[in-house]
ZALUMLUM-304667 format. One record per atom (N, C-alpha, C): residue number from 1; atom name; z, x, y. Coordinates in nm, 3 decimals. Layout:
+-----+------+---------+---------+---------+
:   n : atom :       Z :       X :       Y :
+-----+------+---------+---------+---------+
: NUM :   CA :       Z :       X :       Y :
...
+-----+------+---------+---------+---------+
% end
This chain:
+-----+------+---------+---------+---------+
:   n : atom :       Z :       X :       Y :
+-----+------+---------+---------+---------+
:   1 :    N :   5.466 : -10.497 :  22.984 :
:   1 :   CA :   5.435 : -10.386 :  22.890 :
:   1 :    C :   5.343 : -10.345 :  23.012 :
:   2 :    N :   5.258 : -10.162 :  22.929 :
:   2 :   CA :   5.243 : -10.093 :  23.024 :
:   2 :    C :   5.054 : -10.118 :  23.000 :
:   3 :    N :   5.021 : -10.147 :  22.921 :
:   3 :   CA :   4.912 : -10.186 :  22.887 :
:   3 :    C :   4.869 : -10.174 :  22.769 :
:   4 :    N :   4.764 : -10.182 :  22.744 :
:   4 :   CA :   4.754 : -10.297 :  22.608 :
:   4 :    C :   4.699 : -10.129 :  22.508 :
:   5 :    N :   4.768 : -10.172 :  22.455 :
:   5 :   CA :   4.797 : -10.051 :  22.298 :
:   5 :    C :   4.744 : -10.020 :  22.194 :
:   6 :    N :   4.639 : -10.050 :  22.175 :
:   6 :   CA :   4.598 : -10.027 :  22.012 :
:   6 :    C :   4.591 : -10.005 :  21.867 :
:   7 :    N :   4.593 : -10.108 :  21.784 :
:   7 :   CA :   4.662 : -10.066 :  21.652 :
:   7 :    C :   4.577 :  -9.915 :  21.593 :
:   8 :    N :   4.722 :  -9.882 :  21.559 :
:   8 :   CA :   4.686 :  -9.735 :  21.479 :
:   8 :    C :   4.722 :  -9.694 :  21.328 :
:   9 :    N :   4.669 :  -9.727 :  21.225 :
:   9 :   CA :   4.684 :  -9.648 :  21.109 :
:   9 :    C :   4.721 :  -9.641 :  21.101 :
:  10 :    N :   4.912 :  -9.624 :  20.989 :
:  10 :   CA :   5.006 :  -9.534 :  20.987 :
:  10 :    C :   5.078 :  -9.503 :  21.068 :
:  11 :    N :   5.064 :  -9.528 :  21.239 :
:  11 :   CA :   5.130 :  -9.513 :  21.374 :
:  11 :    C :   5.307 :  -9.651 :  21.324 :
:  12 :    N :   5.387 :  -9.570 :  21.363 :
:  12 :   CA :   5.439 :  -9.702 :  21.401 :
:  12 :    C :   5.495 :  -9.745 :  21.560 :
:  13 :    N :   5.574 :  -9.845 :  21.511 :
:  13 :   CA :   5.564 :  -9.942 :  21.713 :
:  13 :    C :   5.730 :  -9.987 :  21.657 :
:  14 :    N :   5.776 : -10.027 :  21.747 :
:  14 :   CA :   5.885 : -10.153 :  21.795 :
:  14 :    C :   5.848 : -10.266 :  21.828 :
:  15 :    N :   5.913 : -10.302 :  21.719 :
:  15 :   CA :   5.879 : -10.501 :  21.804 :
:  15 :    C :   5.967 : -10.491 :  21.878 :
:  16 :    N :   6.020 : -10.522 :  22.060 :
:  16 :   CA :   6.149 : -10.587 :  22.111 :
:  16 :    C :   6.104 : -10.774 :  22.013 :
:  17 :    N :   6.045 : -10.844 :  22.054 :
:  17 :   CA :   6.110 : -11.005 :  22.038 :
:  17 :    C :   6.168 : -10.966 :  21.877 :
:  18 :    N :   6.169 : -10.890 :  21.795 :
:  18 :   CA :   6.193 : -10.903 :  21.684 :
:  18 :    C :   6.316 : -10.785 :  21.583 :
:  19 :    N :   6.309 : -10.676 :  21.750 :
:  19 :   CA :   6.377 : -10.582 :  21.735 :
:  19 :    C :   6.371 : -10.499 :  21.588 :
:  20 :    N :   6.289 : -10.480 :  21.555 :
:  20 :   CA :   6.306 : -10.401 :  21.440 :
:  20 :    C :   6.122 : -10.362 :  21.485 :
:  21 :    N :   6.094 : -10.210 :  21.341 :
:  21 :   CA :   6.022 : -10.104 :  21.371 :
:  21 :    C :   5.919 : -10.150 :  21.215 :
:  22 :    N :   5.824 : -10.076 :  21.209 :
:  22 :   CA :   5.750 : -10.187 :  21.151 :
:  22 :    C :   5.586 : -10.071 :  21.150 :
:  23 :    N :   5.526 : -10.038 :  21.084 :
:  23 :   CA :   5.414 :  -9.968 :  21.048 :
:  23 :    C :   5.293 : -10.040 :  21.062 :
:  24 :    N :   5.137 :  -9.994 :  21.136 :
:  24 :   CA :   5.075 : -10.052 :  21.122 :
:  24 :    C :   5.023 :  -9.997 :  20.935 :
:  25 :    N :   4.993 : -10.101 :  20.820 :
:  25 :   CA :   4.895 : -10.039 :  20.761 :
:  25 :    C :   4.783 : -10.075 :  20.722 :
:  26 :    N :   4.713 : -10.162 :  20.799 :
:  26 :   CA :   4.508 : -10.151 :  20.777 :
:  26 :    C :   4.565 : -10.198 :  20.939 :
:  27 :    N :   4.428 : -10.245 :  20.988 :
:  27 :   CA :   4.329 : -10.312 :  21.150 :
:  27 :    C :   4.244 : -10.404 :  21.052 :
:  28 :    N :   4.184 : -10.462 :  21.015 :
:  28 :   CA :   4.103 : -10.510 :  20.993 :
:  28 :    C :   3.980 : -10.626 :  21.088 :
:  29 :    N :   3.871 : -10.504 :  21.131 :
:  29 :   CA :   3.827 : -10.572 :  21.233 :
:  29 :    C :   3.699 : -10.686 :  21.166 :
:  30 :    N :   3.727 : -10.733 :  21.044 :
:  30 :   CA :   3.652 : -10.904 :  20.980 :
:  30 :    C :   3.739 : -11.026 :  21.007 :
:  31 :    N :   3.839 : -10.954 :  21.003 :
:  31 :   CA :   3.944 : -11.075 :  20.995 :
:  31 :    C :   4.013 : -11.074 :  21.130 :
:  32 :    N :   3.978 : -10.963 :  21.192 :
:  32 :   CA :   4.043 : -11.035 :  21.329 :
:  32 :    C :   4.177 : -10.949 :  21.335 :
:  33 :    N :   4.283 : -10.921 :  21.231 :
:  33 :   CA :   4.339 : -10.861 :  21.212 :
:  33 :    C :   4.445 : -10.741 :  21.170 :
:  34 :    N :   4.618 : -10.737 :  21.198 :
:  34 :   CA :   4.659 : -10.627 :  21.202 :
:  34 :    C :   4.766 : -10.593 :  21.059 :
:  35 :    N :   4.764 : -10.580 :  20.945 :
:  35 :   CA :   4.838 : -10.569 :  20.847 :
:  35 :    C :   4.943 : -10.503 :  20.847 :
:  36 :    N :   5.112 : -10.464 :  20.847 :
:  36 :   CA :   5.236 : -10.452 :  20.941 :
:  36 :    C :   5.301 : -10.488 :  20.790 :
:  37 :    N :   5.330 : -10.312 :  20.793 :
:  37 :   CA :   5.512 : -10.311 :  20.656 :
:  37 :    C :   5.600 : -10.251 :  20.825 :
:  38 :    N :   5.731 : -10.372 :  20.801 :
:  38 :   CA :   5.819 : -10.395 :  20.886 :
:  38 :    C :   5.931 : -10.238 :  20.763 :
:  39 :    N :   6.050 : -10.187 :  20.880 :
:  39 :   CA :   6.123 : -10.051 :  20.781 :
:  39 :    C :   6.191 : -10.212 :  20.684 :
:  40 :    N :   6.233 : -10.158 :  20.597 :
:  40 :   CA :   6.302 : -10.215 :  20.498 :
:  40 :    C :   6.206 : -10.308 :  20.378 :
:  41 :    N :   6.044 : -10.311 :  20.363 :
:  41 :   CA :   5.959 : -10.355 :  20.339 :
:  41 :    C :   5.841 : -10.441 :  20.284 :
:  42 :    N :   5.979 : -10.544 :  20.440 :
:  42 :   CA :   5.914 : -10.663 :  20.461 :
:  42 :    C :   5.754 : -10.655 :  20.545 :
:  43 :    N :   5.631 : -10.715 :  20.485 :
:  43 :   CA :   5.481 : -10.737 :  20.488 :
:  43 :    C :   5.478 : -10.840 :  20.568 :
:  44 :    N :   5.348 : -10.817 :  20.683 :
:  44 :   CA :   5.281 : -10.943 :  20.790 :
:  44 :    C :   5.146 : -10.863 :  20.878 :
:  45 :    N :   5.096 : -11.023 :  20.858 :
:  45 :   CA :   4.977 : -11.008 :  20.910 :
:  45 :    C :   4.995 : -11.074 :  21.069 :
:  46 :    N :   4.898 : -11.009 :  21.188 :
:  46 :   CA :   4.913 : -11.032 :  21.319 :
:  46 :    C :   4.751 : -10.994 :  21.342 :
:  47 :    N :   4.779 : -11.165 :  21.427 :
:  47 :   CA :   4.644 : -11.183 :  21.475 :
:  47 :    C :   4.600 : -11.056 :  21.560 :
:  48 :    N :   4.448 : -10.992 :  21.615 :
:  48 :   CA :   4.445 : -10.925 :  21.733 :
:  48 :    C :   4.512 : -10.989 :  21.868 :
:  49 :    N :   4.464 : -11.105 :  21.864 :
:  49 :   CA :   4.487 : -11.159 :  21.998 :
:  49 :    C :   4.626 : -11.211 :  21.942 :
:  50 :    N :   4.735 : -11.247 :  21.885 :
:  50 :   CA :   4.876 : -11.168 :  21.925 :
:  50 :    C :   4.940 : -11.037 :  21.930 :
:  51 :    N :   4.866 : -10.961 :  21.912 :
:  51 :   CA :   4.857 : -10.808 :  21.902 :
:  51 :    C :   4.911 : -10.784 :  22.067 :
:  52 :    N :   4.847 : -10.836 :  22.128 :
:  52 :   CA :   4.750 : -10.819 :  22.256 :
:  52 :    C :   4.911 : -10.858 :  22.269 :
:  53 :    N :   4.960 : -11.006 :  22.307 :
:  53 :   CA :   5.069 : -11.003 :  22.358 :
:  53 :    C :   5.254 : -11.018 :  22.329 :
:  54 :    N :   5.199 : -10.862 :  22.239 :
:  54 :   CA :   5.359 : -10.842 :  22.210 :
:  54 :    C :   5.401 : -10.735 :  22.299 :
:  55 :    N :   5.542 : -10.741 :  22.272 :
:  55 :   CA :   5.597 : -10.635 :  22.404 :
:  55 :    C :   5.637 : -10.529 :  22.313 :
:  56 :    N :   5.511 : -10.398 :  22.303 :
:  56 :   CA :   5.556 : -10.304 :  22.139 :
:  56 :    C :   5.556 : -10.143 :  22.227 :
:  57 :    N :   5.631 : -10.054 :  22.198 :
:  57 :   CA :   5.648 :  -9.882 :  22.188 :
:  57 :    C :   5.622 :  -9.842 :  22.089 :
:  58 :    N :   5.525 :  -9.754 :  22.153 :
:  58 :   CA :   5.556 :  -9.652 :  21.985 :
:  58 :    C :   5.643 :  -9.558 :  21.975 :
:  59 :    N :   5.693 :  -9.537 :  21.782 :
:  59 :   CA :   5.832 :  -9.530 :  21.746 :
:  59 :    C :   5.809 :  -9.448 :  21.660 :
:  60 :    N :   5.933 :  -9.356 :  21.586 :
:  60 :   CA :   5.926 :  -9.247 :  21.498 :
:  60 :    C :   5.892 :  -9.228 :  21.386 :
+-----+------+---------+---------+---------+
% end
């Protein structure tokens, strides 16, 4: 990965390890988590520590 990519609410990303697009629904600084929704409706919560390790690309 070229550098740290901050999670931005409402923005779309492509996650290479899962081969899926998702949007950031919420960034919770208190619980240090990023809530995401994948294209198709599945939701997930990613810790900020894990977010920093993901290979991501901004998407449309």
